[in-house]
C-alpha positions in Angstrom: -9.0 12.6 19.1 -6.4 10.2 20.5 -2.9 10.0 19.0 -2.4 6.5 20.5 -2.3 3.9 17.7 -1.2 0.9 19.6 2.2 -0.4 20.8 3.3 -2.0 17.6 2.6 0.8 15.1 6.1 2.2 15.4 7.6 -1.2 14.9 5.8 -1.4 11.5 6.9 2.1 10.6 10.5 1.0 11.1 10.0 -2.1 9.0 8.5 0.1 6.2 11.5 2.4 6.3 14.0 -0.4 6.2 12.0 -2.6 3.7 12.8 -5.6 6.0 11.5 -8.9 4.6 9.0 -10.5 7.0 9.1 -14.2 7.0 5.8 -14.9 8.6 2.8 -13.1 10.0 0.3 -14.8 12.2 -3.2 -13.3 12.9 -5.7 -13.6 15.7 -8.8 -15.6 14.8 -7.2 -17.0 11.7 -8.8 -19.5 9.3 -5.4 -21.2 8.9 -4.6 -24.5 10.7 -2.8 -24.1 14.0 0.9 -23.2 13.5 0.4 -22.1 9.9 1.2 -18.4 9.1 -1.4 -16.2 7.4 1.2 -14.3 5.4 4.7 -15.3 4.3 7.5 -13.5 2.5 6.0 -10.0 2.8 7.1 -6.4 3.2 5.3 -3.5 4.7 3.9 -1.2 2.0 1.9 1.3 4.2 1.2 1.9 7.8 -2.0 3.7 8.7 -3.4 4.8 12.1 -4.7 1.3 13.0 -3.7 -0.9 10.0 -0.8 -2.2 8.0 -0.7 -3.0 4.3 1.6 -5.9 3.4 2.7 -6.8 -0.1 4.3 -10.0 -1.4 8.1 -9.5 -1.8 9.0 -9.5 -5.4 5.4 -9.1 -6.7 5.7 -5.3 -7.5 2.8 -4.6 -5.2 0.3 -6.8 -7.1 -0.9 -8.6 -4.0 -1.9 -6.4 -1.0 -3.1 -7.5 2.4 -4.7 -4.9 4.7 -4.5 -6.0 8.3 -5.7 -4.3 11.4 -2.9 -3.8 14.0 -5.0 -5.3 16.7 -5.4 -8.6 14.7 -1.6 -9.2 14.4 -0.5 -11.9 16.9 3.1 -12.6 15.9 5.6 -11.4 13.3 8.7 -13.4 12.5 11.5 -11.7 10.7 
């Protein structure tokens, strides 16, 4: 079993620890029009081996988005 989870996993672990607000998240193969973020105003709620769980800031975890790490194209803080 490999312990390699991708180059950006550690970045999201740090965002989870700091509870940094993420302004925009863009995903690969998105259904959004070009230049439109898939997620806005989110925080990292959980980091798994190959996925990240985002929650809307201020929503007390009511809205959760599970995203595979390899589907994340761009994150704007």
